[in-house]
MIDOSE-1310 file (N, C-alpha, C; in nm, 2 decimals, decimal comma, always signed):
residues 69
xxxx	-5,63/+1,82/-0,81/-5,63/+1,75/-0,93/-5,50/+1,76/-0,99; -5,46/+1,65/-1,08/-5,31/+1,64/-1,14/-5,34/+1,66/-1,29; -5,22/+1,62/-1,34/-5,20/+1,64/-1,49/-5,32/+1,58/-1,58; -5,35/+1,46/-1,53/-5,44/+1,39/-1,61/-5,58/+1,44/-1,62
xxxx	-5,62/+1,51/-1,49/-5,75/+1,57/-1,50/-5,74/+1,70/-1,58; -5,64/+1,77/-1,59/-5,62/+1,89/-1,65/-5,62/+1,85/-1,80; -5,57/+1,75/-1,84/-5,57/+1,71/-1,99/-5,69/+1,64/-2,02; -5,76/+1,56/-1,93/-5,86/+1,48/-2,00/-6,00/+1,50/-1,93
xxxx	-5,99/+1,57/-1,81/-6,11/+1,55/-1,71/-6,16/+1,42/-1,69; -6,28/+1,42/-1,63/-6,34/+1,30/-1,59/-6,36/+1,20/-1,71; -6,34/+1,09/-1,71/-6,36/+0,98/-1,83/-6,43/+0,86/-1,80; -6,46/+0,80/-1,91/-6,53/+0,65/-1,88/-6,42/+0,56/-1,84
xxxx	-6,48/+0,44/-1,76/-6,42/+0,32/-1,72/-6,33/+0,28/-1,84; -6,37/+0,27/-1,96/-6,30/+0,20/-2,08/-6,19/+0,29/-2,10; -6,20/+0,42/-2,10/-6,08/+0,53/-2,13/-5,99/+0,49/-2,01; -6,02/+0,48/-1,90/-5,94/+0,47/-1,79/-5,86/+0,36/-1,79
xxxx	-5,94/+0,24/-1,83/-5,86/+0,11/-1,85/-5,75/+0,11/-1,97; -5,79/+0,16/-2,07/-5,69/+0,19/-2,16/-5,58/+0,26/-2,13; -5,58/+0,37/-2,05/-5,48/+0,46/-2,01/-5,39/+0,37/-1,91; -5,44/+0,30/-1,82/-5,36/+0,22/-1,74/-5,30/+0,10/-1,82
xxxx	-5,35/+0,06/-1,92/-5,27/-0,05/-2,00/-5,15/+0,02/-2,07; -5,17/+0,14/-2,11/-5,06/+0,21/-2,16/-4,94/+0,25/-2,09; -4,99/+0,27/-1,97/-4,87/+0,31/-1,86/-4,81/+0,18/-1,82; -4,88/+0,07/-1,83/-4,80/-0,05/-1,81/-4,71/-0,09/-1,90
xxxx	-4,76/-0,08/-2,04/-4,68/-0,09/-2,13/-4,55/-0,01/-2,13; -4,56/+0,10/-2,09/-4,45/+0,21/-2,11/-4,35/+0,22/-1,98; -4,40/+0,13/-1,88/-4,32/+0,13/-1,75/-4,18/+0,07/-1,79; -4,08/+0,11/-1,70/-3,94/+0,04/-1,72/-3,90/-0,02/-1,58
xxxx	-3,82/-0,11/-1,60/-3,78/-0,19/-1,46/-3,64/-0,09/-1,43; -3,64/-0,09/-1,29/-3,49/-0,03/-1,25/-3,50/-0,09/-1,09; -3,39/-0,13/-1,06/-3,36/-0,20/-0,92/-3,49/-0,27/-0,90; -3,55/-0,36/-0,97/-3,63/-0,45/-0,95/-3,78/-0,40/-0,90
xxxx	-3,80/-0,27/-0,95/-3,93/-0,20/-0,94/-3,96/-0,14/-1,08; -4,09/-0,13/-1,10/-4,13/-0,05/-1,22/-4,15/+0,09/-1,20; -4,13/+0,18/-1,30/-4,13/+0,31/-1,29/-4,18/+0,36/-1,42; -4,24/+0,48/-1,42/-4,31/+0,55/-1,54/-4,26/+0,69/-1,55
xxxx	-4,26/+0,75/-1,66/-4,23/+0,89/-1,68/-4,10/+0,94/-1,68; -4,08/+1,06/-1,70/-3,94/+1,11/-1,71/-3,88/+1,12/-1,56; -3,99/+1,15/-1,46/-3,94/+1,15/-1,32/-3,92/+1,02/-1,24; -3,95/+0,91/-1,31/-3,95/+0,79/-1,27/-4,03/+0,75/-1,15
xxxx	-4,16/+0,79/-1,15/-4,25/+0,76/-1,05/-4,29/+0,62/-1,05; -4,30/+0,56/-0,91/-4,34/+0,42/-0,91/-4,46/+0,39/-0,98; -4,45/+0,28/-1,06/-4,59/+0,26/-1,15/-4,72/+0,25/-1,06; -4,73/+0,19/-0,95/-4,88/+0,17/-0,88/-4,91/+0,31/-0,84
xxxx	-4,82/+0,38/-0,78/-4,85/+0,52/-0,73/-4,89/+0,61/-0,85; -4,83/+0,60/-0,96/-4,88/+0,67/-1,08/-5,01/+0,64/-1,12; -5,04/+0,50/-1,12/-5,17/+0,44/-1,18/-5,28/+0,50/-1,09; -5,26/+0,49/-0,94/-5,34/+0,56/-0,84/-5,41/+0,69/-0,86
xxxx	-5,27/+0,77/-0,90/-5,30/+0,92/-0,91/-5,41/+0,94/-1,03; -5,36/+0,86/-1,14/-5,45/+0,88/-1,25/-5,59/+0,84/-1,23; -5,61/+0,75/-1,17/-5,74/+0,70/-1,16/-5,82/+0,80/-1,07; -5,74/+0,85/-0,95/-5,81/+0,95/-0,88/-5,85/+1,08/-0,96
xxxx	-5,76/+1,11/-1,06/-5,81/+1,23/-1,15/-5,92/+1,20/-1,24; -5,91/+1,08/-1,31/-6,01/+1,05/-1,41/-6,14/+0,99/-1,38; -6,13/+0,90/-1,27/-6,26/+0,84/-1,24/-6,36/+0,91/-1,15; -6,49/+0,88/-1,19/-6,60/+0,94/-1,09/-6,58/+0,87/-0,94
xxxx	-6,56/+0,72/-0,96/-6,55/+0,65/-0,84/-6,42/+0,56/-0,83; -6,32/+0,63/-0,78/-6,18/+0,57/-0,79/-6,18/+0,42/-0,74; -6,26/+0,41/-0,64/-6,24/+0,26/-0,57/-6,28/+0,17/-0,66; -6,35/+0,18/-0,76/-6,39/+0,08/-0,86/-6,27/+0,02/-0,93
xxxx	-6,16/+0,09/-0,93/-6,04/+0,05/-1,00/-5,91/+0,00/-0,92; -5,94/-0,03/-0,80/-5,84/-0,09/-0,70/-5,81/-0,24/-0,76; -5,90/-0,30/-0,79/-5,89/-0,45/-0,85/-5,80/-0,46/-0,97; -5,85/-0,36/-1,05/-5,77/-0,36/-1,20/-5,63/-0,32/-1,17
xxxx	-5,60/-0,22/-1,09/-5,47/-0,20/-1,07/-5,38/-0,30/-0,99; -5,44/-0,39/-0,91/-5,37/-0,47/-0,86/-5,34/-0,60/-0,95; -5,42/-0,62/-1,07/-5,39/-0,71/-1,17/-5,26/-0,68/-1,21; -5,19/-0,56/-1,24/-5,07/-0,53/-1,30/-4,97/-0,57/-1,21
x	-4,98/-0,61/-1,07/-4,89/-0,62/-0,98/-4,90/-0,77/-0,93
């Protein structure tokens, strides 16, 4: 489990959707790719990690993540 689980535990789909939207809003462009966080992790990878941490069924969020790309 990662930082998101440590901070929030398992959460509702609505919470996770909001979390992903916030990540999208805060992402920055660099060399043609979007990154998030001080470590500049690729946005898609970061979103997948958050979903794996927070969702009971991470597979339910694959379509939502793809909408951002």
